[in-house]
C-alpha positions in Angstrom: 83.3 111.3 121.4 83.3 108.6 124.1 82.0 108.9 127.6 83.4 107.1 130.6 83.3 103.3 130.1 82.9 100.5 132.6 86.2 98.8 133.2 86.4 95.0 133.0 88.8 92.5 134.5 91.9 91.4 132.7 93.1 87.8 132.6 96.8 88.5 133.3 98.1 85.0 132.8 96.6 84.9 129.3 98.0 88.2 128.2 101.6 88.4 126.8 102.6 91.9 126.0 105.7 93.6 124.7 105.2 96.8 126.7 106.1 99.4 124.2 104.5 98.1 121.1 101.7 96.0 122.5 102.7 93.2 120.2 101.4 89.9 121.5 104.4 87.5 121.6 104.6 84.2 119.7 104.0 82.3 123.0 100.5 83.7 123.0 99.3 81.9 119.9 100.2 79.7 117.0 101.7 81.3 113.9 99.5 80.0 111.1 97.2 82.6 109.5 94.4 80.1 109.1 94.3 79.6 112.9 94.3 83.3 113.7 97.9 83.6 114.9 99.5 87.0 115.4 102.1 86.6 112.6 100.4 86.8 109.2 102.4 85.4 106.1 104.5 88.1 104.5 102.9 87.7 101.1 99.3 87.3 102.3 96.4 89.1 100.8 93.0 89.8 102.4 91.3 87.1 100.2 90.0 83.8 101.2 90.6 81.2 98.5 89.4 78.0 100.1 86.5 76.0 98.8 84.8 75.3 102.2 82.3 77.8 103.5 83.7 79.8 106.4 81.3 81.1 109.0 82.1 84.4 110.7 80.4 86.3 113.4 80.3 90.1 113.4 79.2 92.6 116.1 78.5 96.2 115.4 76.3 99.2 116.3 76.8 101.0 113.0 73.9 102.1 110.8 72.4 99.5 108.4 74.9 96.8 109.4 72.4 93.9 108.8 71.9 95.1 105.2 75.7 95.5 104.8 76.2 91.9 106.0 73.5 90.6 103.6 75.2 92.4 100.7 78.5 90.7 101.6 77.0 87.3 101.9 75.3 87.6 98.6 78.6 88.3 96.8 80.9 86.0 98.8 79.5 82.5 98.5 82.5 80.9 100.5 82.2 83.3 103.5 79.0 83.6 105.5 78.8 86.3 108.1 76.2 86.3 111.0 75.5 89.8 112.4 74.7 90.6 116.0 73.6 94.2 116.9 75.4 95.6 119.9 75.5 99.0 121.5 78.3 101.6 121.6 79.8 102.9 124.8 80.4 101.2 128.1 77.7 98.5 127.9 78.8 97.4 124.4 82.5 97.1 125.3 81.6 95.4 128.6 79.7 92.8 126.6 82.6 92.3 124.2 85.1 91.8 127.0 82.8 89.4 128.7 82.4 87.4 125.5 86.2 87.1 125.0 86.6 86.1 128.7 84.2 83.3 128.0 86.0 82.3 124.8 83.1 83.3 122.7 84.2 86.6 121.2 83.1 87.6 117.6 85.4 87.0 114.7 85.1 90.7 113.7 83.8 93.6 115.7 83.4 97.3 115.7 85.8 99.3 117.9 86.5 103.0 118.3 90.0 104.2 117.9 90.5 105.2 121.5 89.4 101.8 122.7 91.5 99.7 120.3 94.7 99.7 122.5 92.7 98.1 125.3 91.9 95.1 123.1 95.5 95.0 121.7 97.0 95.2 125.1 95.0 92.3 126.3 96.2 90.2 123.4 92.8 89.8 121.8 93.3 91.1 118.3 94.9 89.7 115.2 97.8 91.4 113.5 96.5 92.5 110.1 99.7 94.1 108.9 100.3 91.6 106.1 96.8 91.9 104.9 96.9 95.6 104.2 98.6 95.9 100.8 99.9 99.2 99.2 96.6 99.9 97.5 94.6 99.4 100.6 97.1 101.5 102.6 96.6 104.3 100.2 92.8 104.0 100.5 92.9 104.1 104.2 95.0 107.3 104.2 95.3 109.3 107.3 93.2 107.0 109.4 95.6 104.1 109.2 98.0 105.4 111.9 95.0 105.3 114.3 95.0 101.5 114.1 98.8 101.1 113.9 100.8 100.4 117.1 104.4 99.4 117.3 104.6 99.4 113.5 101.8 96.8 113.2 98.2 97.3 112.0 95.6 95.9 114.4 92.4 96.9 112.7 90.9 98.3 109.5 89.8 101.9 109.8 86.2 102.6 108.8 85.9 106.3 109.1 88.0 109.4 109.7 86.4 112.2 111.7 88.2 115.6 111.5 86.8 118.2 113.8 84.8 120.9 112.0 82.9 124.1 112.9 79.2 123.7 112.4 77.5 127.0 112.7 74.1 128.9 112.5 74.7 130.9 109.3 71.4 132.8 109.8 72.5 134.0 113.3 76.0 134.9 112.1 74.3 137.2 109.6 71.9 138.5 112.2 74.8 139.5 114.6 77.1 140.6 111.8 79.7 138.0 112.7 82.4 136.6 110.4 83.1 132.9 110.2 86.4 132.6 112.2 89.4 131.0 110.5 91.7 131.3 113.5 91.2 130.8 117.2 92.1 134.5 117.9 89.3 135.5 115.5 86.9 133.0 117.3 87.6 134.8 120.6 87.1 138.2 119.0 83.8 137.2 117.5 82.7 135.7 120.8 83.4 139.1 122.5 81.5 140.9 119.7 78.5 138.6 120.2 78.5 139.2 123.9 78.3 143.0 123.4 75.3 142.6 121.0 73.4 139.9 122.9 74.8 139.0 126.3 72.6 135.9 126.4 74.0 134.3 123.3 77.2 132.3 123.2 79.5 131.6 120.3 80.2 128.0 121.4 80.0 125.5 124.2 82.2 123.3 126.3 80.7 119.8 126.9 81.7 119.3 130.6 80.9 115.6 130.6 83.2 114.7 127.7 86.9 114.9 128.6 88.1 113.6 125.3 86.5 116.6 123.5 89.7 118.4 124.3 91.8 115.7 122.6 91.0 116.7 119.0 91.7 120.4 119.8 95.0 119.5 121.4 96.0 117.3 118.5 95.3 120.2 116.2 97.6 122.4 118.2 100.4 119.8 117.9 100.0 117.7 121.0 100.9 114.1 121.2 99.3 112.6 124.3 100.6 109.0 123.7 103.7 107.7 122.0 106.2 104.9 122.4 110.0 105.0 123.1 112.1 101.9 123.3 110.2 99.5 125.6 108.0 102.1 127.2 104.8 104.1 126.7 105.2 107.9 126.9 102.3 109.9 128.3 102.1 113.7 127.8 98.7 115.2 128.5 100.3 118.3 130.0 102.5 119.4 127.1 102.7 123.0 126.0 100.2 122.5 123.2 97.6 120.9 125.4 98.0 123.6 128.1 97.7 126.3 125.5 94.4 124.9 124.3 93.2 124.4 127.9 94.1 128.0 128.8 92.3 129.3 125.7 89.0 127.6 126.5 89.4 128.3 130.2 89.6 132.0 129.4 86.4 131.8 127.3 84.6 129.9 130.1 85.7 132.3 132.8 84.5 135.3 130.8 81.2 133.6 130.1 81.8 133.8 126.3 80.9 130.1 125.9 78.3 127.9 127.5 79.6 125.2 129.9 77.0 122.4 129.9 76.7 118.6 129.9 76.1 117.3 126.4 73.6 114.7 127.8 71.3 117.3 129.4 68.1 118.7 127.8 69.6 122.2 128.1 72.3 121.3 125.6 69.9 120.6 122.8 67.7 123.5 123.8 70.6 125.9 123.6 71.0 125.0 119.9 67.3 124.9 119.1 66.6 128.3 120.6 69.7 129.9 119.1 71.5 130.5 122.4 74.7 128.8 121.1 75.8 129.5 117.5 78.4 126.8 116.8 79.3 123.2 117.4 82.8 121.7 117.2 82.1 118.3 115.9 83.3 115.8 113.2 81.5 115.1 109.9 79.0 112.6 111.4 77.4 115.5 113.3 75.9 116.7 110.1 73.3 113.9 110.1 72.4 114.5 113.7 71.9 118.3 113.2 69.7 117.6 110.2 67.5 115.1 112.2 67.7 116.9 115.5 66.8 120.4 114.3 64.6 119.9 111.3 63.0 123.4 111.6 66.4 125.0 111.0 66.9 123.7 107.5 68.8 126.2 105.5 70.1 127.9 108.7 73.2 125.8 109.3 76.5 125.6 107.5 79.9 124.1 108.1 83.4 125.4 107.9 87.0 124.2 108.6 88.0 124.3 112.2 89.7 127.6 113.2 93.4 127.2 113.5 96.3 128.6 115.5 98.9 129.7 112.9 96.9 130.3 109.7 98.0 126.9 108.3 95.3 124.3 107.8 95.6 121.7 110.6 93.0 119.5 112.3 92.5 116.8 114.8 90.2 113.8 114.7 87.3 113.4 117.0 85.9 109.8 117.2 85.6 107.2 114.4 85.8 103.4 114.5 87.5 100.4 113.0 86.9 96.7 112.2 88.9 94.4 114.5 89.6 90.7 114.0 89.7 88.3 116.9 93.2 86.8 117.3 91.6 83.3 117.6 89.3 83.5 114.6 89.4 80.1 112.7 90.2 81.7 109.4 92.1 85.0 109.5 92.2 85.4 105.7 88.4 85.3 105.5 87.9 87.6 108.5 90.5 90.1 107.1 88.7 90.1 103.7 85.4 91.0 105.4 87.0 93.7 107.5 88.7 95.3 104.5 85.5 95.0 102.4 83.6 96.9 105.0 85.9 99.9 104.5 86.9 99.8 100.8 84.0 98.4 98.9 81.7 100.9 97.2 78.8 98.4 97.7 79.5 98.2 101.4 79.6 102.0 101.8 76.6 102.6 99.6 74.6 100.1 101.6 75.8 101.5 105.0 74.8 105.1 103.9 71.6 104.2 102.2 68.7 106.4 103.1 70.8 109.4 103.6 71.0 109.0 107.3 74.7 109.3 107.8 77.4 111.9 107.2 80.2 109.8 108.8 83.2 110.2 106.5 84.5 106.9 105.1 88.3 106.6 105.0 88.3 105.4 101.4 87.2 108.6 99.6 87.2 107.0 96.2 84.8 104.2 97.2 82.6 106.6 99.0 81.8 109.0 96.1 78.6 107.2 95.1 77.1 106.7 98.5 77.8 110.3 99.6 75.4 111.6 97.0 72.6 109.8 98.9 72.8 112.4 101.7 71.3 115.5 100.1 72.3 118.4 102.3 72.1 121.1 99.6 69.0 122.6 101.1 70.0 122.1 104.7 73.6 123.3 104.7 73.6 126.4 102.5 74.0 124.3 99.3 77.4 123.0 100.6 78.9 119.7 99.8 79.6 118.6 103.3 81.7 115.6 102.2 84.0 117.6 100.0 84.8 119.9 103.0 85.2 116.9 105.3 87.6 115.2 102.9 89.7 118.3 102.7 89.8 118.6 106.5 90.8 114.9 106.8 93.9 115.6 104.7 95.1 118.0 107.4 94.8 115.6 110.3 98.0 114.6 112.1 99.4 111.3 111.0 101.3 110.7 114.2 98.5 110.7 116.8 97.8 107.4 118.5 95.8 106.4 121.5 97.3 104.4 124.4 95.9 101.7 126.6 93.7 102.5 129.7 91.9 105.4 128.0 88.5 104.5 129.6 90.0 104.9 133.1 91.7 108.1 132.2 88.5 109.4 130.7 86.7 108.6 134.0 89.4 110.3 136.1 89.3 113.5 134.1 85.5 113.7 134.2 85.4 115.0 137.8 87.6 118.1 137.3 86.0 118.8 133.9 82.6 118.8 135.4 83.5 121.7 137.6 84.6 124.0 134.7 82.3 127.0 134.6 81.8 126.9 138.4 85.4 127.4 139.5 87.1 124.3 138.0 90.1 124.4 135.7 90.8 122.6 132.5 94.5 122.4 133.4 93.4 120.3 136.4 91.6 117.9 134.1 94.8 117.5 132.1 97.1 116.9 135.1 94.5 114.5 136.6 94.5 112.6 133.3 98.3 112.5 133.2 98.5 111.0 136.6 95.7 108.5 135.9 97.2 107.3 132.7 100.6 106.6 134.2 99.1 104.9 137.3 96.7 102.7 135.3 99.3 101.6 132.8 101.8 100.6 135.5 99.0 98.8 137.4 98.4 96.9 134.1 102.0 95.8 134.0 103.0 98.2 131.2 106.1 100.3 131.2 105.1 103.9 131.1 106.7 107.3 131.9 106.0 111.0 131.4 107.2 112.8 128.4 
């Protein structure tokens, strides 16, 4: 999940927005696909057919990106991509916005789902709707709504990251705990653990990551952002979100979970010494656990996220997409590269080479071969972590979207969240986020209301 990001200035005069849908109007750009206009031809395909060599720039922080670009260039003689390594988080996005402000943004760049509306709202992204055909739509599956705003697709999803329960199987056996399938059972198991070992905790609340609660709220049926007519709707304090906040607040108040900053040494120590038995994280966490706790090989396992009603549901936590600059000189070529990154078996095999990643590609069919490169059989109780993750991805809500100004909302919520465990309330974090979202959207010239 993302941490608070540094905000950057917006060039108001250069941004034309239809408030509800974030669609940049025709006055913002020309209409031809070859010049990077917003309106792509109705029958367009993500294929560049010209004879001249097109040069594209690509910025990303993802693993093995240079090798991925080299593979693309070797198989696409009429498109040459130059790769620039950037960083994730506030510094990386600040660099991107500065580049666009200077008129030197990359043709294609990596962007997390919760940051995408920022780029769309500032009129920086190309409308890729006409370049996503039915076959590609099917391959992109449940991740496509995360890059679709106002009925238009503004980026090509790369991965889908459903939240899962990673747990210490050896310690569950030691304490005679059952792997919980519901949140009621999770609470019961947490109480049982406390009676056996008061120093051990079943889980942890990362009190420096406000958006950690988003996936859990989504699972419970929340919809923090939506559009209605010509306005954004913001609802961080709905019944589902408040239920989730109340649940975790109770666990924190009763000291049944650890409240700790995820960036502190004590966070990692709590897992390495067995103080905390579970992590609620998406598929990509599998690689981090394997590399971060090598002495615990064979001790870890993964299970579906506990649910509320007994029905399989989930929320997504993190993930990123490939975005195309609205002003790219050749939209067809840039769209072809962006789509190839997500749907080509060669691209995914190259990205996941070396077995260093358990990030779940959106195109499950194209990912079958590269997933075998990550041998987790000995580390995760002989489980196929990708099969479980793919099943979880199928239960993720297809209606969840992010809204603009998420970085500022994230920052506002950080203060009340940081006090949880020492008198603070998760409900205060939600109400603070609600107020911040409405204020920041209106200050940005967007129509927004609660509900």
